[in-house]
C-alpha positions in Angstrom: 127.2 99.4 109.4 127.8 96.2 111.3 125.9 95.4 114.5 126.3 92.5 116.9 123.2 90.5 117.7 122.4 92.4 120.9 122.8 95.8 119.3 120.7 94.7 116.3 117.8 93.5 118.5 118.1 96.6 120.7 117.8 98.9 117.6 115.0 96.7 116.2 112.9 97.0 119.3 113.6 100.7 119.7 111.8 101.4 116.4 115.0 102.7 114.8 114.4 100.6 111.8 110.6 101.0 111.6 110.6 104.4 109.8 113.4 103.3 107.6 111.4 100.3 106.6 108.2 102.2 106.0 109.9 104.7 103.7 112.1 102.2 101.9 109.2 100.0 100.8 107.0 102.8 99.4 106.2 102.0 95.8 107.6 98.4 96.2 105.4 95.7 94.7 104.1 93.1 97.2 104.2 89.7 95.6 103.9 87.1 98.4 103.5 86.4 102.1 107.2 86.0 102.8 107.9 89.5 101.4 105.1 90.9 103.6 106.5 89.1 106.6 110.0 90.5 105.9 108.6 94.0 105.6 106.3 93.8 108.7 108.6 91.9 111.2 110.7 95.0 112.0 107.6 97.1 112.5 105.8 94.8 114.9 109.1 94.2 116.8 108.9 97.8 118.0 106.4 96.7 120.7 106.3 93.0 120.5 104.7 92.7 123.9 101.4 94.0 122.7 99.2 92.9 119.8 99.3 95.3 116.9 97.2 95.4 113.7 98.8 96.9 110.6 97.5 97.5 107.1 99.5 97.8 103.9 97.6 100.0 101.4 98.3 99.0 97.8 97.7 100.6 94.4 96.2 98.6 91.4 99.6 97.1 90.7 100.1 96.0 94.3 102.7 98.7 95.0 102.7 100.0 98.6 101.2 103.4 99.0 101.3 103.5 102.7 101.7 101.3 105.8 99.7 102.1 108.9 99.3 100.7 112.4 95.5 100.7 112.9 95.4 99.4 116.4 97.6 98.5 119.4 96.1 96.6 122.3 97.2 94.3 125.1 99.2 91.1 125.3 96.3 89.1 124.1 94.1 91.2 121.8 93.5 94.5 120.0 90.3 96.1 118.7 89.9 96.3 115.0 87.0 98.1 113.3 86.6 97.2 109.6 84.8 100.5 109.1 88.0 102.4 110.1 90.1 100.3 107.8 87.7 101.0 104.9 87.7 104.7 105.7 91.5 104.8 105.5 91.5 102.7 102.3 89.3 105.3 100.6 91.3 108.2 101.9 94.6 106.9 100.5 92.8 105.8 97.3 94.0 102.2 97.6 92.9 99.5 95.3 93.8 96.7 97.7 95.1 95.9 101.2 97.2 93.4 103.1 96.5 93.0 106.7 99.0 91.9 109.3 99.0 91.5 113.0 101.3 89.9 115.6 100.7 87.5 118.4 102.9 88.4 121.4 102.6 84.8 122.6 104.8 83.9 119.7 102.3 81.4 118.2 101.0 82.6 114.8 98.1 80.2 114.7 94.8 82.2 114.2 92.2 82.4 116.9 88.5 82.1 116.2 88.4 85.9 116.5 91.2 86.2 113.9 89.2 84.0 111.5 86.0 86.0 112.1 87.8 89.3 111.6 89.3 88.1 108.3 85.8 87.3 107.0 84.5 90.6 108.1 87.4 92.4 106.3 87.0 90.4 103.1 83.2 91.2 103.1 83.8 94.9 103.8 86.4 95.2 101.1 84.4 93.4 98.4 81.4 95.6 99.2 83.4 98.7 98.3 85.4 97.3 95.5 88.7 96.8 97.3 90.8 93.7 97.0 91.9 92.2 100.3 94.9 90.1 99.2 96.2 88.8 102.5 96.0 88.6 106.3 99.3 87.5 108.0 99.8 86.7 111.7 103.4 87.1 112.9 104.8 85.0 115.7 108.2 84.9 117.2 110.1 83.5 114.2 107.3 82.4 111.8 104.0 83.5 110.3 100.6 82.3 109.3 99.2 83.3 105.9 95.5 83.2 105.3 96.1 83.6 101.5 98.7 80.8 101.3 96.4 78.2 102.7 93.5 79.4 100.5 91.3 81.0 103.1 91.2 84.5 101.5 90.1 83.0 98.2 87.5 80.7 99.9 86.0 83.6 101.9 85.8 85.7 98.7 83.9 82.9 96.9 81.6 82.3 99.9 80.8 86.0 100.2 80.1 86.4 96.5 78.0 83.3 96.4 76.0 84.6 99.4 75.4 88.0 97.7 74.3 86.2 94.5 71.8 84.1 96.5 73.4 80.7 95.8 
């Protein structure tokens, strides 16, 4: 089916594509941040005027088991509770996760709160044997990847070093 630009964006924002995306990517292997961005962009576009926090739950081969919106907030924030994410990880029997949220302002640069939350999630995941692979922030037409710049790997090292008392 061919859509003009206006029709496409109308359908994108209506959520028409969201369920199609969620179903079509089940069992698909997640390999990089660009792939995550391409999967998640249509989902956050449903309500791009509010901040949303999504989690992709992965099996041990990084195949998508489920995608869930864990929180929707306001234009500037949303509340995330690592405990609730871990509870969901355990219920779907995931081996790993990828976190993703949007910034309605359009600027994907992480806030201090985003950085703090990422550390909390890495620590929570490590403590229950789950691999947190990524945290992506989606802006208007770009994204920020905590994994691509090495933050996820650094936080994992710091947490493990702290636990080992070094």
